[in-house]
C-alpha positions as CSV (number, residue, x, y, z in Angstrom):
1,X,-8.8,37.4,-10.0
2,X,-11.3,34.6,-9.7
3,X,-10.1,31.5,-7.8
4,X,-9.3,28.5,-9.8
5,X,-12.4,26.4,-10.6
6,X,-11.7,23.2,-12.5
7,X,-15.4,22.5,-12.9
8,X,-16.0,25.7,-14.7
9,X,-13.5,24.8,-17.3
10,X,-15.7,21.9,-18.4
11,X,-17.8,23.7,-21.1
12,X,-18.6,20.6,-23.2
13,X,-17.8,16.9,-23.5
14,X,-14.9,17.9,-25.7
15,X,-13.4,20.1,-23.0
16,X,-10.0,19.0,-21.7
17,X,-9.1,18.8,-18.0
18,X,-6.8,17.0,-15.7
19,X,-8.0,13.7,-14.2
20,X,-6.6,11.1,-11.9
21,X,-7.4,7.4,-11.5
22,X,-6.7,5.1,-8.5
23,X,-6.0,1.4,-8.9
24,X,-5.1,-1.4,-6.5
25,X,-1.5,-1.1,-5.6
26,X,0.9,-2.6,-8.1
27,X,-1.4,-1.9,-11.1
28,X,-0.1,1.5,-11.9
29,X,1.7,0.5,-15.1
30,X,-1.2,-1.6,-16.3
31,X,-3.6,1.4,-15.6
32,X,-1.2,3.7,-17.5
33,X,-1.3,1.4,-20.5
34,X,-5.1,1.1,-20.3
35,X,-5.6,4.9,-20.0
36,X,-3.6,5.4,-23.2
37,X,-5.6,2.7,-25.0
38,X,-8.9,4.2,-24.1
39,X,-8.1,7.9,-24.1
40,X,-5.0,8.2,-26.2
41,X,-3.5,10.2,-23.3
42,X,-0.1,9.7,-21.7
43,X,-0.5,9.4,-17.9
44,X,2.1,10.0,-15.2
45,X,1.8,7.0,-12.9
46,X,3.2,5.5,-9.8
47,X,2.1,2.1,-8.6
48,X,-1.5,3.1,-7.9
49,X,-2.2,6.7,-9.1
50,X,-2.3,8.0,-12.7
51,X,-2.6,11.6,-13.6
52,X,-3.4,12.6,-17.2
53,X,-5.1,15.3,-19.4
54,X,-7.9,14.3,-21.7
55,X,-11.3,15.3,-22.9
56,X,-14.2,14.9,-20.5
57,X,-15.9,12.4,-22.8
58,X,-12.8,10.3,-22.8
59,X,-12.8,10.2,-19.0
60,X,-16.5,9.1,-19.2
61,X,-15.5,6.3,-21.5
62,X,-12.7,5.3,-19.1
63,X,-15.2,5.0,-16.3
64,X,-17.4,2.9,-18.6
65,X,-14.8,0.5,-20.0
66,X,-11.6,0.4,-17.9
67,X,-10.9,-2.9,-16.1
68,X,-7.9,-1.8,-14.0
69,X,-9.1,1.2,-11.9
70,X,-11.1,1.7,-8.8
71,X,-11.8,5.5,-9.1
72,X,-11.7,8.2,-11.8
73,X,-11.9,11.8,-10.7
74,X,-11.6,15.3,-12.0
75,X,-8.4,16.5,-10.4
76,X,-8.7,19.5,-8.0
77,X,-5.4,19.4,-6.3
78,X,-2.4,17.2,-5.4
79,X,-0.5,18.3,-2.3
80,X,1.8,17.0,0.4
81,X,0.5,15.8,3.8
82,X,2.1,15.0,7.1
83,X,1.8,12.1,9.5
84,X,0.4,14.6,12.0
85,X,-3.2,15.8,11.9
86,X,-2.6,19.5,12.7
87,X,0.1,19.8,9.9
88,X,-2.1,18.0,7.4
89,X,-5.1,20.2,8.2
90,X,-3.0,23.2,7.4
91,X,-1.9,21.5,4.1
92,X,-5.5,20.9,3.2
93,X,-6.4,24.6,3.8
94,X,-3.4,25.8,1.8
95,X,-4.2,23.5,-1.1
96,X,-7.9,24.0,-1.3
97,X,-8.5,27.6,-0.2
98,X,-7.5,28.9,-3.7
99,X,-10.1,26.7,-5.4
100,X,-13.6,27.8,-6.3
101,X,-16.2,25.3,-5.1
102,X,-19.3,27.3,-6.1
103,X,-20.6,24.3,-8.0
104,X,-21.6,22.7,-4.7
105,X,-23.5,25.8,-3.3
106,X,-26.9,24.7,-2.1
107,X,-26.2,21.1,-3.2
108,X,-25.6,18.0,-1.0
109,X,-22.1,16.6,-1.1
110,X,-19.9,14.2,0.8
111,X,-16.1,13.6,1.1
112,X,-14.9,10.1,0.7
113,X,-11.3,9.4,1.7
114,X,-9.1,6.4,1.2
115,X,-5.9,6.6,3.3
116,X,-2.9,4.3,3.3
117,X,0.1,4.9,5.5
118,X,1.3,5.3,9.1
119,X,-0.6,8.6,9.7
120,X,-1.6,9.6,13.2
121,X,-5.2,10.2,12.0
122,X,-7.9,8.3,10.2
123,X,-9.5,8.7,6.8
124,X,-12.5,10.2,8.5
125,X,-10.3,13.0,10.1
126,X,-8.9,13.8,6.7
127,X,-12.3,13.8,5.0
128,X,-13.6,16.1,7.8
129,X,-10.7,18.6,7.2
130,X,-11.5,18.7,3.4
131,X,-15.2,19.1,4.0
132,X,-14.6,21.9,6.5
133,X,-12.8,24.0,3.9
134,X,-15.6,23.5,1.3
135,X,-18.3,24.3,3.8
136,X,-16.5,27.5,5.0
137,X,-16.1,28.7,1.4
138,X,-19.6,27.8,0.1
139,X,-22.0,27.1,2.9
140,X,-22.8,23.8,1.2
141,X,-24.0,20.9,3.3
142,X,-22.9,17.3,3.8
143,X,-25.4,14.5,3.0
144,X,-24.1,11.0,3.6
145,X,-27.2,9.3,2.2
146,X,-27.9,11.1,-1.0
147,X,-25.0,13.3,-2.1
148,X,-25.1,14.9,-5.5
149,X,-21.3,15.3,-5.5
150,X,-18.7,13.0,-4.1
151,X,-15.4,14.7,-3.4
152,X,-12.8,11.9,-3.4
153,X,-9.5,12.0,-1.6
154,X,-6.8,9.5,-2.0
155,X,-4.0,9.8,0.6
156,X,-1.0,7.6,0.6
157,X,2.1,8.3,2.7
158,X,3.1,11.9,2.0
159,X,0.8,12.7,-0.9
160,X,-2.9,13.5,-1.2
161,X,-5.0,13.7,-4.4
162,X,-8.4,15.4,-4.2
163,X,-11.0,15.6,-7.0
164,X,-14.6,15.2,-8.1
165,X,-15.5,11.5,-8.3
166,X,-17.1,10.8,-11.7
167,X,-18.5,7.3,-11.2
168,X,-20.0,7.4,-7.7
169,X,-19.1,3.8,-7.0
170,X,-16.1,1.6,-6.8
171,X,-15.2,0.7,-10.4
172,X,-13.2,-2.4,-9.2
173,X,-16.3,-4.2,-8.0
174,X,-17.9,-6.6,-10.5
175,X,-21.6,-7.2,-10.6
176,X,-21.0,-10.5,-12.4
177,X,-19.3,-12.0,-9.3
178,X,-22.5,-13.6,-8.0
179,X,-21.3,-17.2,-7.8
180,X,-18.1,-16.9,-6.0
181,X,-15.2,-19.2,-5.1
182,X,-13.3,-18.9,-1.9
183,X,-10.1,-16.9,-2.5
184,X,-11.3,-15.6,-5.9
185,X,-9.5,-12.5,-7.1
186,X,-11.1,-9.1,-7.5
187,X,-11.8,-8.3,-11.2
188,X,-9.0,-5.7,-11.3
189,X,-6.4,-8.2,-10.0
190,X,-7.6,-11.0,-12.3
191,X,-7.4,-8.5,-15.2
192,X,-3.8,-7.6,-14.2
193,X,-2.8,-11.2,-14.1
194,X,-4.2,-11.9,-17.5
195,X,-2.9,-8.7,-19.0
196,X,0.6,-9.3,-17.7
197,X,0.6,-12.7,-19.3
198,X,-0.8,-11.3,-22.6
199,X,1.8,-8.6,-22.8
200,X,4.6,-11.1,-22.1
201,X,3.4,-13.4,-24.9
202,X,3.9,-10.6,-27.5
203,X,1.4,-12.6,-29.6
204,X,0.0,-10.9,-32.7
205,X,-3.0,-12.2,-34.7
206,X,-5.0,-15.2,-33.5
207,X,-4.4,-16.2,-29.9
208,X,-5.5,-19.1,-27.7
209,X,-5.7,-18.8,-23.9
210,X,-6.2,-21.6,-21.4
211,X,-7.0,-21.4,-17.7
212,X,-6.9,-25.0,-16.4
213,X,-8.3,-23.9,-13.0
214,X,-10.9,-21.4,-13.9
215,X,-12.8,-21.7,-10.5
216,X,-15.5,-19.0,-10.6
217,X,-14.2,-17.8,-14.0
218,X,-12.9,-14.3,-13.1
219,X,-9.6,-14.4,-15.1
220,X,-11.3,-15.9,-18.1
221,X,-14.2,-13.3,-18.0
222,X,-11.8,-10.4,-17.7
223,X,-9.9,-11.8,-20.7
224,X,-13.1,-12.0,-22.7
225,X,-14.1,-8.5,-21.7
226,X,-10.7,-7.2,-22.9
227,X,-10.6,-9.0,-26.3
228,X,-14.3,-8.3,-27.1
229,X,-14.0,-4.7,-25.9
230,X,-17.3,-5.2,-24.0
231,X,-17.5,-2.4,-21.5
232,X,-17.1,-3.8,-18.0
233,X,-19.8,-1.4,-16.7
234,X,-22.2,-1.9,-19.5
235,X,-25.0,-3.0,-17.1
236,X,-24.3,0.0,-14.7
237,X,-24.3,2.7,-17.3
238,X,-27.3,4.4,-15.7
239,X,-25.7,4.6,-12.3
240,X,-22.7,6.9,-13.0
241,X,-22.6,10.0,-10.8
242,X,-21.6,12.3,-13.8
243,X,-25.1,11.8,-15.3
244,X,-26.6,13.7,-12.4
245,X,-24.1,16.6,-12.2
246,X,-26.0,18.8,-14.7
247,X,-22.7,19.7,-16.5
248,X,-21.5,19.7,-19.1
249,X,-24.3,19.7,-21.7
250,X,-23.9,16.9,-24.1
251,X,-25.1,13.5,-25.3
252,X,-23.7,10.9,-22.8
253,X,-25.7,8.2,-24.6
254,X,-23.7,8.9,-27.7
255,X,-20.4,8.5,-25.7
256,X,-21.7,5.1,-24.5
257,X,-22.8,4.1,-28.0
258,X,-19.4,5.1,-29.4
259,X,-17.7,2.8,-26.9
260,X,-20.2,0.0,-27.7
261,X,-19.4,0.4,-31.4
262,X,-15.9,-0.7,-30.7
263,X,-17.0,-4.2,-29.8
264,X,-14.9,-6.7,-31.8
265,X,-16.9,-8.8,-34.2
266,X,-14.0,-11.0,-35.3
267,X,-13.2,-14.2,-33.5
268,X,-9.4,-13.8,-33.4
269,X,-9.2,-15.1,-29.8
270,X,-10.1,-18.4,-28.2
271,X,-10.5,-18.5,-24.4
272,X,-10.7,-22.0,-22.9
273,X,-11.9,-22.1,-19.3
274,X,-11.4,-25.6,-17.8
275,X,-11.7,-27.0,-14.3
276,X,-11.6,-30.5,-12.7
277,X,-14.7,-29.7,-10.7
278,X,-18.1,-29.4,-12.3
279,X,-19.4,-27.1,-9.6
280,X,-16.7,-24.5,-10.4
281,X,-17.4,-24.8,-14.0
282,X,-21.1,-24.1,-13.4
283,X,-20.2,-21.0,-11.3
284,X,-17.9,-19.8,-14.1
285,X,-20.6,-20.2,-16.8
286,X,-23.2,-18.4,-14.7
287,X,-20.9,-15.5,-13.9
288,X,-19.9,-15.2,-17.6
289,X,-23.5,-15.0,-18.6
290,X,-24.1,-12.2,-16.1
291,X,-21.1,-10.4,-17.5
292,X,-22.4,-10.8,-21.0
293,X,-19.5,-12.7,-22.4
294,X,-20.6,-16.4,-22.0
295,X,-20.4,-16.8,-25.8
296,X,-16.8,-15.6,-25.9
297,X,-15.5,-18.4,-23.6
298,X,-15.3,-22.2,-24.3
299,X,-16.0,-24.1,-21.0
300,X,-15.2,-27.7,-20.4
301,X,-14.6,-30.0,-17.4
302,X,-11.2,-31.6,-17.7
303,X,-8.9,-33.4,-15.3
304,X,-5.4,-31.8,-15.4
305,X,-3.6,-34.9,-16.6
306,X,-5.8,-35.2,-19.7
307,X,-5.5,-31.6,-20.9
308,X,-2.9,-32.4,-23.6
309,X,-5.4,-35.0,-25.1
310,X,-8.2,-32.5,-24.9
311,X,-6.4,-29.6,-26.5
312,X,-3.7,-31.2,-28.5
313,X,0.0,-30.4,-28.4
314,X,1.4,-26.9,-28.9
315,X,-1.9,-25.2,-29.6
316,X,-2.0,-22.8,-26.6
317,X,-0.3,-19.4,-26.7
318,X,-0.9,-18.4,-23.1
319,X,-1.7,-20.4,-20.0
320,X,-2.9,-18.2,-17.1
321,X,-4.2,-19.4,-13.8
322,X,-4.1,-19.2,-10.0
323,X,-1.8,-21.9,-8.6
324,X,-2.2,-20.9,-4.9
325,X,-3.3,-24.1,-3.4
326,X,-2.3,-23.3,0.1
327,X,-1.9,-26.4,2.3
328,X,-3.9,-28.7,0.0
329,X,-2.2,-32.1,0.4
330,X,-1.8,-32.7,-3.3
331,X,-0.5,-29.2,-4.1
332,X,2.9,-30.3,-5.2
333,X,1.6,-33.1,-7.3
334,X,-0.8,-30.7,-9.0
335,X,1.9,-28.2,-9.7
336,X,4.2,-30.9,-11.1
337,X,1.5,-32.1,-13.4
338,X,0.6,-28.5,-14.4
339,X,4.1,-28.0,-15.9
340,X,4.1,-31.5,-17.4
341,X,0.9,-30.5,-19.3
342,X,2.3,-27.0,-20.1
343,X,5.2,-28.7,-21.8
344,X,2.8,-30.4,-24.2
345,X,0.3,-27.6,-24.6
346,X,2.3,-24.4,-24.9
347,X,3.1,-23.1,-28.4
348,X,6.7,-22.3,-29.2
349,X,7.2,-18.8,-27.9
350,X,4.1,-19.0,-25.7
351,X,4.0,-17.8,-22.1
352,X,2.6,-18.8,-18.7
353,X,1.4,-16.4,-16.1
354,X,0.3,-17.6,-12.7
355,X,-0.4,-16.3,-9.3
356,X,1.3,-18.5,-6.7
357,X,2.3,-18.3,-3.0
358,X,4.9,-21.0,-3.2
359,X,7.8,-19.6,-5.1
360,X,10.4,-22.3,-4.4
361,X,8.1,-25.1,-5.5
362,X,7.0,-23.1,-8.6
363,X,10.6,-22.4,-9.6
364,X,11.7,-26.0,-9.0
365,X,8.9,-27.6,-11.0
366,X,9.1,-25.1,-13.8
367,X,12.8,-25.7,-14.3
368,X,12.4,-29.5,-14.1
369,X,10.2,-29.2,-17.3
370,X,12.4,-26.7,-19.1
371,X,10.8,-23.4,-18.0
372,X,12.2,-20.5,-16.1
373,X,10.6,-17.6,-14.2
374,X,11.2,-14.5,-16.3
375,X,9.5,-11.9,-14.2
376,X,8.0,-11.5,-10.7
377,X,5.1,-8.9,-10.3
378,X,3.5,-7.9,-7.1
379,X,-0.1,-6.7,-6.8
380,X,-2.2,-5.9,-3.7
381,X,-5.8,-7.0,-3.1
382,X,-6.5,-4.7,-0.2
383,X,-3.7,-5.6,2.3
384,X,-3.2,-9.1,0.7
385,X,-0.1,-9.4,-1.5
386,X,-0.6,-11.3,-4.7
387,X,2.6,-12.6,-6.3
388,X,2.4,-13.1,-10.1
389,X,5.0,-14.8,-12.2
390,X,5.7,-14.7,-15.9
391,X,7.2,-18.0,-17.0
392,X,9.0,-18.8,-20.3
393,X,10.7,-21.8,-21.8
394,X,14.4,-22.1,-21.1
395,X,16.5,-21.3,-24.2
396,X,17.0,-24.4,-26.4
397,X,14.1,-26.2,-24.8
398,X,11.4,-27.3,-27.2
399,X,7.9,-28.5,-26.3
400,X,7.2,-32.2,-26.0
401,X,5.3,-33.8,-28.9
402,X,1.6,-34.4,-28.3
403,X,0.5,-37.8,-26.9
404,X,-1.4,-40.2,-29.1
């Protein structure tokens, strides 16, 4: 009987197969939701890996449009690994020896590995073990500079996922982040913060969103990409690895055009990006233009204490921002004024979602203005932990009337 060959099962763009995505740690549920929205497929997810069955063209669209993932790959195998190299090498052989890798014969390939855990070996060691199996079975050759195929391995603790990388690049990187701000979030983390707040707001119909500290604009840009359904990789559509594979036959341009046709034409959302510093605002505007969503965001320079005058009372459904001011001497004063303004600005039933390192101050100031922390979410930007908080009004607490 012929060994299993996941690639040979892809006869057309409509062929179904098993895929997996990898996101930053903590984004698993967000990725699961996004996969369902873009592919109509139910994924099995942990905090960073999602496995699902869908059509190849849906996986292509996922690479093109998804905002929460780093990688999307055709799944070859999921298998247990050990902390020891010799045991893991044996696991690799057992898992991959039954697979048919004929598609790489005579073609350049490389194995890229991402490893997280207390293993007694490096990601390079694991990549070498995987490559050795493929070379022994096919006689294929490794080319680090110009590989046609990237075999991607994601190893975390006791599990390893191996597959054919569809994108060929890190989907979490954003080309629009040209004008950066120190401490700015990755696009995937910014998307997770915004999306968590949006889900908590449970708002239907028209929605207004305010980021009073937009800095380089990443959170606001990710929100605009989401609401307009503008593909995050629109300007990288010619760079995807799957365009070079030679399989399956099909019209990839049509897949892209179908995704583009979903762009929202209605203005049912209003995104306000504000900042006290003009330099930050200029960076945000330039980045939004590069991202292709500058017309979807309303930019304005505003001092925090005048936001209620600028926007009027009770007209904002979601306030989302980064309140991590570190050792900035006025950090407590700023946080106090943030909740004072939120008390004026936030619509009844609205939500606040913020990233913040100072939980005790956040909780204290929130409660002093009639708010409470409803949920604590944890994301990871590399090794850095990002604490995100969903904040709601306390029961029976109404918003303050707008000032003159």
